[in-house]
C-alpha positions as CSV (number, residue, x, y, z in Angstrom):
1,M,19.0,-25.5,-111.3
2,V,15.8,-23.6,-110.5
3,M,12.2,-23.8,-111.8
4,K,10.6,-21.1,-113.8
5,N,9.1,-19.4,-110.8
6,G,12.5,-19.1,-109.2
7,Q,12.1,-21.8,-106.7
8,P,14.9,-24.5,-106.5
9,L,14.1,-27.9,-107.8
10,P,13.2,-30.5,-105.1
11,K,15.9,-33.0,-104.2
12,I,14.1,-36.2,-105.2
13,T,15.7,-39.6,-104.9
14,T,14.4,-42.9,-106.2
15,H,15.5,-46.4,-105.4
16,F,14.2,-49.9,-104.7
17,V,13.6,-50.9,-101.1
18,T,13.0,-54.2,-99.5
19,V,9.9,-53.3,-97.5
20,T,9.1,-55.4,-94.4
21,R,5.7,-55.7,-92.7
22,D,6.9,-53.6,-89.8
23,M,8.0,-50.8,-92.2
24,A,4.6,-50.9,-94.0
25,W,2.8,-50.7,-90.7
26,D,4.9,-47.8,-89.6
27,W,4.3,-45.8,-92.8
28,L,0.6,-46.5,-92.7
29,G,0.4,-45.6,-89.1
30,Q,2.0,-42.1,-89.3
31,E,0.2,-39.3,-87.5
32,D,-1.7,-36.8,-89.6
33,L,-1.5,-39.0,-92.7
34,K,-3.4,-37.3,-95.4
35,N,-4.5,-39.9,-97.9
36,R,-7.8,-40.6,-99.7
37,K,-10.3,-43.2,-98.5
38,V,-9.1,-46.7,-98.6
39,Y,-11.0,-49.0,-101.1
40,Q,-11.0,-52.7,-100.2
41,A,-11.7,-53.6,-103.8
42,T,-8.5,-52.0,-104.9
43,I,-6.5,-53.6,-102.1
44,S,-7.9,-57.1,-102.9
45,R,-7.1,-56.7,-106.6
46,Y,-3.5,-55.6,-105.9
47,A,-3.0,-58.4,-103.4
48,R,-4.3,-61.0,-105.8
49,K,-1.8,-59.8,-108.4
50,M,1.0,-59.8,-106.0
51,M,0.2,-63.4,-104.8
52,T,-0.2,-64.8,-108.3
53,G,3.0,-63.2,-109.7
54,Q,1.1,-60.8,-112.0
55,W,2.3,-57.6,-110.3
56,E,4.2,-55.6,-112.8
57,W,6.6,-52.7,-112.5
58,T,5.1,-49.5,-114.0
59,G,7.5,-46.9,-112.7
60,E,5.0,-45.8,-110.0
61,A,6.7,-45.4,-106.6
62,L,5.7,-45.1,-103.0
63,K,6.1,-41.3,-102.6
64,F,7.3,-39.6,-99.4
65,D,7.7,-35.9,-98.7
66,P,11.1,-34.5,-97.4
67,Q,9.9,-35.2,-93.8
68,G,9.2,-38.9,-94.6
69,K,5.4,-38.6,-94.7
70,L,3.7,-41.0,-97.0
71,L,2.0,-39.1,-99.9
72,D,1.1,-41.9,-102.3
73,G,1.0,-45.7,-102.1
74,Q,-1.3,-46.7,-99.3
75,H,-3.3,-49.2,-101.4
76,R,-0.1,-51.0,-102.5
77,L,1.1,-51.2,-98.9
78,W,-2.2,-52.5,-97.6
79,A,-2.2,-55.1,-100.4
80,F,1.3,-56.2,-99.4
81,L,0.1,-56.7,-95.9
82,D,-2.9,-58.7,-97.1
83,T,-0.6,-61.1,-98.9
84,K,1.0,-62.2,-95.5
85,A,4.4,-62.0,-97.2
86,E,7.3,-61.1,-94.9
87,S,8.8,-58.6,-97.3
88,A,8.5,-57.3,-100.9
89,Q,10.4,-55.0,-103.2
90,F,9.0,-51.5,-103.8
91,L,10.2,-48.5,-105.8
92,V,10.4,-45.7,-103.3
93,M,10.7,-42.0,-104.0
94,H,11.8,-39.5,-101.3
95,G,11.7,-35.7,-101.3
96,V,8.4,-35.1,-103.2
97,P,7.0,-31.7,-102.2
98,S,3.9,-32.1,-99.9
99,D,1.9,-29.7,-102.1
100,G,2.2,-32.2,-105.0
101,Q,-0.1,-34.7,-103.3
102,K,-3.2,-32.8,-104.3
103,L,-2.3,-33.3,-108.0
104,M,-1.5,-37.0,-107.8
105,D,-3.7,-39.4,-109.7
106,T,-5.7,-36.5,-111.2
107,G,-4.8,-37.1,-114.8
108,R,-6.8,-39.1,-117.3
109,N,-6.8,-42.8,-116.4
110,R,-5.7,-45.3,-119.1
111,T,-8.7,-47.5,-119.6
112,P,-8.8,-51.1,-120.8
113,A,-10.1,-49.8,-124.1
114,N,-7.0,-47.5,-124.4
115,T,-4.8,-50.5,-123.8
116,L,-6.5,-52.6,-126.6
117,E,-6.2,-49.7,-129.0
118,M,-2.5,-49.3,-128.2
119,E,-2.1,-53.0,-129.1
120,S,-3.8,-52.3,-132.4
121,I,-6.9,-54.3,-131.5
122,P,-9.9,-52.7,-133.2
123,H,-13.1,-51.6,-131.6
124,G,-11.6,-51.2,-128.1
125,T,-14.5,-49.4,-126.6
126,I,-16.8,-52.4,-127.4
127,M,-14.1,-55.1,-127.0
128,A,-13.2,-54.1,-123.5
129,P,-16.7,-54.2,-121.9
130,T,-17.5,-57.4,-123.9
131,A,-14.4,-59.1,-122.3
132,R,-15.5,-57.8,-118.9
133,L,-19.0,-59.3,-119.3
134,L,-17.5,-62.6,-120.3
135,I,-15.1,-62.7,-117.3
136,E,-17.9,-61.9,-114.9
137,Y,-20.3,-64.5,-116.4
138,E,-17.7,-67.2,-116.3
139,A,-16.9,-66.4,-112.7
140,G,-20.5,-67.1,-111.8
141,H,-21.6,-63.5,-111.4
142,I,-24.4,-61.6,-113.2
143,P,-22.8,-59.9,-116.2
144,G,-22.9,-56.2,-116.0
145,S,-23.0,-56.2,-112.2
146,N,-19.3,-54.9,-112.0
147,Q,-18.4,-57.3,-109.3
148,W,-15.2,-55.9,-107.8
149,R,-13.8,-59.3,-107.0
150,V,-13.5,-60.2,-110.7
151,R,-13.4,-56.7,-112.4
152,P,-10.5,-57.0,-114.9
153,D,-7.8,-54.4,-115.2
154,N,-6.1,-53.4,-118.4
155,R,-3.7,-56.3,-118.5
156,E,-6.4,-58.9,-117.7
157,T,-8.7,-57.4,-120.4
158,L,-5.9,-57.6,-122.9
159,D,-5.0,-61.2,-122.0
160,C,-8.7,-62.2,-122.2
161,V,-9.1,-60.7,-125.7
162,N,-5.9,-62.2,-127.0
163,S,-6.6,-65.7,-125.7
164,R,-10.3,-65.7,-126.7
165,P,-10.6,-65.1,-130.5
166,E,-14.4,-65.7,-130.2
167,I,-14.6,-62.3,-128.4
168,Q,-13.0,-60.5,-131.3
169,E,-15.1,-62.4,-133.8
170,S,-18.4,-61.5,-132.1
171,V,-17.5,-57.9,-131.7
172,E,-16.5,-57.7,-135.4
173,H,-19.8,-59.4,-136.3
174,V,-21.9,-56.9,-134.3
175,V,-20.0,-53.9,-135.7
176,S,-20.2,-55.1,-139.3
177,H,-24.0,-55.4,-139.3
178,P,-25.7,-52.0,-139.1
179,A,-29.0,-53.7,-138.1
180,Y,-27.7,-54.2,-134.6
181,K,-27.4,-50.5,-133.9
182,Q,-31.2,-50.3,-133.4
183,F,-31.0,-52.7,-130.5
184,G,-28.5,-50.7,-128.4
185,R,-25.6,-51.8,-126.1
186,P,-23.2,-53.4,-128.7
187,S,-21.1,-54.9,-125.8
188,A,-24.2,-56.8,-124.5
189,L,-25.0,-58.0,-128.0
190,A,-21.5,-59.1,-128.7
191,F,-21.2,-60.9,-125.3
192,T,-24.5,-62.8,-125.7
193,R,-23.7,-63.8,-129.3
194,C,-20.3,-65.0,-128.1
195,I,-22.0,-67.2,-125.4
196,T,-24.6,-68.7,-127.8
197,M,-22.1,-69.4,-130.5
198,G,-20.1,-71.3,-127.9
199,I,-23.1,-73.4,-127.0
200,E,-24.9,-74.0,-130.3
201,P,-23.0,-72.4,-133.3
202,I,-25.4,-73.4,-136.1
203,E,-28.5,-72.5,-134.0
204,S,-26.9,-69.3,-132.9
205,E,-26.1,-68.1,-136.4
206,E,-29.8,-68.7,-137.4
207,F,-31.0,-67.0,-134.2
208,W,-29.0,-63.8,-134.8
209,R,-29.8,-63.7,-138.5
210,R,-33.5,-63.9,-137.8
211,L,-33.2,-61.1,-135.2
212,R,-31.4,-58.8,-137.7
213,E,-33.8,-59.6,-140.5
214,A,-37.0,-59.7,-138.6
215,D,-37.6,-63.2,-139.8
216,Y,-40.4,-64.7,-137.7
217,T,-42.0,-68.2,-137.7
218,G,-45.3,-67.2,-136.2
219,V,-47.0,-65.5,-133.2
220,G,-45.1,-65.9,-130.0
221,D,-41.8,-66.6,-131.8
222,P,-39.0,-65.8,-129.2
223,V,-37.0,-63.9,-131.8
224,Q,-40.0,-61.7,-132.6
225,R,-40.6,-61.1,-128.9
226,L,-36.9,-60.2,-128.4
227,R,-36.7,-57.9,-131.3
228,E,-39.9,-56.1,-130.1
229,R,-38.5,-55.7,-126.6
230,L,-35.1,-54.4,-127.7
231,L,-36.7,-51.9,-130.0
232,I,-39.1,-50.6,-127.4
233,T,-36.2,-50.5,-124.8
234,R,-34.0,-48.6,-127.2
235,A,-36.8,-46.1,-127.9
236,Q,-37.3,-45.3,-124.2
237,A,-34.5,-42.7,-123.9
238,H,-35.6,-41.8,-120.4
239,S,-35.0,-45.3,-119.0
240,R,-32.1,-46.7,-120.9
241,A,-31.7,-50.4,-120.1
242,S,-28.5,-51.6,-118.6
243,E,-26.2,-54.3,-120.1
244,T,-27.6,-56.7,-117.5
245,V,-31.2,-56.2,-118.5
246,I,-30.5,-56.5,-122.2
247,I,-28.5,-59.7,-121.6
248,A,-31.3,-61.2,-119.6
249,Y,-33.8,-60.4,-122.4
250,I,-31.6,-62.1,-124.9
251,F,-30.9,-65.2,-122.8
252,K,-34.6,-65.6,-122.0
253,A,-35.5,-65.5,-125.7
254,W,-32.6,-67.7,-126.6
255,N,-33.6,-70.4,-124.1
256,A,-37.2,-70.3,-125.4
257,H,-35.9,-70.5,-128.9
258,V,-33.7,-73.6,-128.4
259,R,-36.6,-75.3,-126.5
260,G,-39.0,-74.6,-129.4
261,K,-41.4,-72.7,-127.1
262,K,-43.6,-69.7,-127.7
263,M,-43.3,-66.6,-125.5
264,G,-45.7,-63.9,-124.3
265,I,-44.4,-60.4,-123.7
266,L,-40.7,-60.6,-122.9
267,N,-39.8,-59.1,-119.5
268,W,-37.3,-59.7,-116.8
269,T,-37.9,-58.5,-113.2
270,S,-34.8,-58.0,-111.2
271,K,-36.4,-56.5,-108.1
272,G,-39.4,-56.6,-105.8
273,D,-41.8,-59.5,-104.9
274,K,-41.7,-60.9,-108.4
275,Q,-37.9,-60.9,-108.7
276,E,-36.6,-63.4,-111.2
277,K,-33.3,-65.3,-111.2
278,F,-30.8,-64.1,-113.8
279,P,-31.2,-66.5,-116.8
280,R,-28.1,-68.4,-118.1
281,A,-28.0,-69.5,-121.7
282,I,-28.7,-73.2,-122.3
283,A,-28.0,-75.7,-125.0
284,A,-30.8,-77.2,-127.1
285,A,-32.1,-80.6,-125.8
286,R,-32.1,-83.2,-128.6
287,Q,-35.9,-83.4,-128.8
288,Y,-36.3,-79.7,-129.1
289,K,-33.7,-79.0,-131.8
290,R,-35.1,-77.2,-134.8
291,R,-38.6,-77.7,-133.7
292,E,-40.9,-75.3,-135.6
293,I,-43.2,-72.9,-133.8
294,A,-46.8,-73.3,-135.0
């Protein structure tokens, strides 16, 4: 059999191989190995999955050219070495044309949002980043910082959304109320609502209703300050605020709200001499609950 250009088809073989540490070192140490830059974040993520039994077969193989030169799979091999295991099973493909390397991994990546959509979970483009923010926050990191140590992949995002119905409820809430569109970053809104609902459900419902409806109790009302800040931020097209900044604004306003305190102009400084610590949402203290702002 030949290809359309008259060239014979490559003789490619594929089989499972028990790869030892010595074999991995030999493959990674080949002379004139032409591979892309190694990313430690990817290695650590793969190694974590291998060690926790979450590594799944996808049909992707370690690829070698007819001369035995490694063309694809260096991150998987480095991850295997990081696990300290003596051996591991890998799908191995031999006989791949060397010229094919330049086309590997150049297609469109399947994103977490794509995976959610394929599982018939609605609003995947909002649901996926909302889940990522929640995972980062619960790991003790600043949400929106894209910490590589906890950055979820497609499977982890799907598992998080399926196991946390409050994520889907908050995303549906944000999507179903057109008033939220004027505040920008629906994932940041859905995430912060998810957190506040988990802390103080009744107070949270009132907080978000008042934000939507511009229902203020007086000068310095944290809800009024938050709405003002979000509208101004949204209007500044030249300096679009990140998820992290919007979340910080919301949490600062929420904390003042549950404490029954007034606020001046709402800001959050993340850099410079006046750098502020990232705020985390708090529950209302007994004496402050439902306290009216004069």
